[in-house]
Every structure is written in structure tokens, then in C-alpha cells.
C-alpha positions in Angstrom: -22.4 25.4 -47.4 -20.5 22.4 -48.1 -16.7 22.5 -48.3 -15.2 20.3 -51.2 -13.4 17.2 -49.9 -10.3 18.3 -51.8 -10.1 21.6 -49.9 -10.7 19.9 -46.5 -7.9 17.4 -47.3 -5.5 20.3 -48.1 -6.4 21.9 -45.0 -5.8 18.9 -42.8 -2.2 18.9 -43.6 -2.1 22.1 -41.6 -4.2 20.5 -38.8 -7.2 22.7 -39.9 -10.9 21.5 -40.4 -13.8 23.8 -41.6 -17.1 23.0 -39.9 -20.2 24.9 -39.0 -19.8 27.1 -36.0 -23.3 25.9 -34.8 -21.9 22.4 -34.4 -19.1 23.3 -32.1 -18.9 22.6 -28.5 -18.5 26.2 -27.5 -21.4 27.3 -29.7 -23.8 24.7 -28.3 -22.7 25.6 -24.7 -23.6 29.2 -25.5 -26.9 28.2 -26.9 -27.6 26.1 -23.6 -26.7 29.0 -21.3 -28.9 31.4 -23.3 -31.8 28.8 -23.5 -31.7 28.1 -19.7 -31.6 31.7 -19.0 -28.4 31.4 -16.9 -27.8 34.8 -15.2 -25.1 33.7 -12.6 -22.3 31.3 -13.6 -19.9 30.0 -10.9 -16.5 29.3 -12.3 -14.8 27.0 -9.9 -11.1 26.4 -10.6 -10.9 29.5 -12.9 -7.0 29.4 -13.4 -6.2 32.6 -15.2 -9.9 33.1 -16.5 -9.9 31.1 -19.7 -13.3 29.6 -19.2 -14.9 32.9 -18.4 -13.2 34.5 -21.4 -14.5 31.7 -23.7 -18.2 32.0 -22.6 -17.8 35.8 -22.8 -16.4 35.5 -26.5 -19.4 33.2 -27.3 -22.1 35.8 -26.1 -22.6 34.9 -22.3 -23.5 38.3 -20.7 -24.6 37.3 -17.2 -22.6 37.5 -14.1 -19.4 35.5 -13.5 -18.0 34.4 -10.2 -14.6 33.0 -10.6 -12.7 31.1 -7.8 -9.0 30.4 -8.0 -6.6 29.4 -5.1 -3.3 29.3 -6.6 -1.5 32.8 -6.3 0.2 33.3 -9.6 -3.0 32.6 -11.9 -5.2 34.3 -9.5 -3.2 37.6 -9.9 -3.7 37.1 -13.8 -7.4 36.4 -13.2 -7.9 39.7 -11.2 -6.3 41.7 -14.0 -8.8 40.2 -16.5 -12.0 40.9 -14.3 -10.8 44.6 -14.0 -12.4 45.4 -17.5 -15.5 43.5 -16.9 -17.9 44.7 -14.2 -20.0 41.6 -14.3 -17.0 39.3 -13.3 -15.7 39.0 -9.9 -12.7 36.9 -8.7 -12.0 35.1 -5.4 -8.8 33.8 -4.2 -10.2 30.8 -2.6 -10.3 27.0 -3.1 -13.7 25.2 -3.1 -14.1 21.8 -1.2 -16.4 20.0 1.1 -15.9 22.1 4.3 -13.9 25.2 5.4 -10.2 24.2 5.8 -6.7 25.0 4.9 -5.9 22.7 1.8 -2.5 21.6 0.5 -2.4 22.2 -3.3 -0.1 20.1 -5.5 1.1 22.9 -8.0 1.9 21.7 -11.5 4.3 23.3 -14.0 1.2 24.2 -16.1 -1.0 25.5 -13.3 -4.1 24.4 -15.0 -3.3 20.9 -13.7 -2.7 21.9 -10.2 -4.9 19.9 -7.7 -5.7 19.0 -4.0 -5.1 15.5 -5.2 -1.6 14.1 -6.1 -1.2 13.3 -9.9 -1.0 9.5 -10.8 -0.1 9.9 -14.5 1.1 12.7 -16.6 0.9 10.7 -19.9 0.6 13.1 -22.9 0.8 16.1 -20.6 4.4 16.5 -19.3 3.7 20.0 -18.0 1.1 18.4 -15.6 3.9 17.2 -13.2 4.1 18.8 -9.7 6.8 21.3 -9.1 5.5 23.0 -5.9 3.0 22.9 -3.1 0.8 25.8 -1.8 -1.3 25.9 1.2 -4.6 27.8 0.6 -7.8 28.7 2.2 -10.9 26.5 1.3 -14.6 26.7 1.9 -17.8 25.0 0.5 -20.1 26.4 -2.1 -23.0 26.2 0.4 -21.1 28.6 2.6 -19.9 30.9 -0.1 -23.2 31.3 -2.3 -25.0 33.4 0.6 -22.2 35.8 0.7 -22.3 36.7 -3.0 -24.0 40.0 -3.3 -26.3 40.6 -6.3 -26.7 36.9 -7.3 -30.2 36.4 -8.5 -30.1 33.3 -10.8 -30.8 31.1 -12.6 -27.7 29.5 -11.6 -24.9 27.8 -13.6 -22.0 25.8 -12.2 -18.8 25.0 -13.9 -16.1 23.0 -11.9 -12.6 22.4 -13.2 -10.6 21.1 -9.9 -8.5 18.1 -11.3 -10.0 15.2 -9.5 -11.4 17.1 -6.5 -14.9 17.4 -8.1 -16.7 15.1 -5.6 -15.6 17.1 -2.6 -16.8 20.3 -4.2 -20.2 18.7 -4.9 -20.3 17.2 -1.3 -20.1 20.8 0.0 -22.8 22.1 -2.5 -26.0 20.2 -1.9 -28.2 23.4 -1.5 -26.2 25.1 -4.5 -26.8 22.2 -6.8 -30.5 22.2 -6.0 -30.6 25.9 -7.5 -28.4 24.9 -10.5 -29.9 24.5 -14.0 -26.6 24.0 -15.7 -23.6 21.9 -14.5 -20.3 21.5 -16.5 -17.1 19.6 -15.2 -14.6 17.1 -16.4 -14.9 13.3 -15.9 -11.8 10.9 -16.2 -12.1 7.6 -17.8 -9.0 6.5 -16.1 -7.4 7.4 -12.7 -5.4 10.5 -13.3 -5.4 12.1 -9.7 -5.1 9.6 -6.8 -8.4 8.0 -5.6 -10.7 10.4 -7.9 -14.2 9.2 -8.8 -14.2 8.0 -12.4 -16.6 8.8 -15.2 -19.1 6.1 -14.5 -19.5 7.0 -10.9 -19.7 10.7 -11.6 -22.2 10.2 -14.5 -24.4 8.0 -12.2 -24.0 10.6 -9.4 -25.3 13.4 -11.7 -28.3 11.6 -12.7 -29.1 10.8 -9.0 -29.0 14.5 -8.5 -31.6 15.3 -11.0 -29.2 16.3 -13.9 -29.2 14.6 -17.3 -26.3 14.9 -19.8 -26.9 17.5 -22.6 -23.5 17.8 -24.2 -19.9 16.3 -24.2 -16.6 16.8 -25.8 -13.2 14.6 -25.4 -10.4 16.1 -23.3 -6.7 15.1 -22.4 -6.2 13.7 -25.8 -3.1 11.4 -26.4 -1.4 11.2 -29.7 -2.9 7.8 -30.3 -6.3 9.5 -30.6 -7.5 8.2 -27.1 -9.0 10.8 -24.6 -8.5 10.1 -20.9 -11.2 12.8 -20.0 -14.5 14.1 -21.0 -16.1 17.5 -20.5 -19.7 17.1 -19.7 -22.5 19.5 -19.5 -25.6 18.5 -17.5 -28.9 20.3 -17.2 -31.6 19.9 -14.5 -34.1 17.2 -15.5 -37.3 18.7 -16.8 -35.8 21.9 -18.3 -36.9 22.2 -21.9 
């Protein structure tokens, strides 16, 4: 069905665009999860559970394992899991080795990170308002402790610039993963973070290929400072 141009122009006045659901990022992610047969999805940097809610809404019915270190969003995350027997929450940061980690807590907790913020351009609520010391461990240590996990395995990482540390502690985990989703930054948002070209090259060196992407951290100018990328294991059909 084609929506007439006049209707689309009218709707745009209200910041609304009609498109086919099949073409949306969320629908295509759901299609990939189903096609790859993902039954265990690790949700690293879960915050209050937004990602888990989204994949559930779009049809994912496998197990969810969510990790959130910041106390306040973790409490909300736990409440969300109580109505979903296939979803477990852990009050834990994920990094490259077991340690206590100092988190820089932002006004909007979704931007909290183990790495100091460099710019809050376009996102004033990303500014730091507190710190919190949390327990951290590596995925390769965590994975063997998760009872009931069978795979195939998917991994989503949303840790605001700390991605490479997560991956450095996940060599064995990544070997088992068929699906990998995380944010990549085109410019330095968090101090010293690896940028999009380095992260893209790293993914390909680990046997993953880019399957889907969408812009993120959008400015009013139309420019995106980040990109969400979904990678699949090379050789998966």
C-alpha cells in the first residue's frame, strides 16, 4: 500500500511518517533473531530493561539475561523481570576482568558509563551528576554460571564507550555468539573510546559481518554521532 504524498506531507507536520513495519530496524532485528534461532540473548547494560521490552514486543520469545550495575535502574529492571519467567536480571557491570568499577552516573541513567563523558552535545541529560562504585566481572566468567543456557547465543552491549573492555573479557563468549549488537561512535563521546572504524574492523577480524544499522545520538542538524550496528557470524545464512 502506497500512502499518498499529500497525506505524508500532512503527517510530517506532526513529526509522523507512515512506512511498512517490515522495513523498520526493530522488525528486521526481530527477523534476524528468529532466522538465527537465538534462544539466549545477553543484554549487557540493560538500564531499566528498555531493550528487553522492545525485543519481547517484536516477538523474541527466548531467554533474556540482563546486566545492570547502577542501583536505581536495576531496581526497576528487577520489577520488569518478575512478570517474565524467561528473563533474569543481575546487578553487575560487565568489563574485561573482575574488579570494582567506578561508574560516572548521568542525569539520564542510560548515559552512565565507566568512562568520563567528553561531550553532551544534543543530550544535556547525559551530564554526570554522581558516581557509584559497582562490582564488575568478565562475560567469560559469567557465562558458565548462567543455569539453563543452551544457545544459540546473541549478545547486545550498551555500555557507553566501554564496549572494547566488555569484548576483551568475552573471547570465549564471542566464539559462541551468532548475533552481536552494540553502539559505535563516529566521534569521541566518552574519553578514549574506540571509534566506529576501529570497532567495525575489530568485528570483521572476529568473524562477524554487518547485517543491519541505524543512526543514533541524533542532533537537530540531522547529524548522528553514533550508529547502532547488528553483526552476524560470518557464514550464517
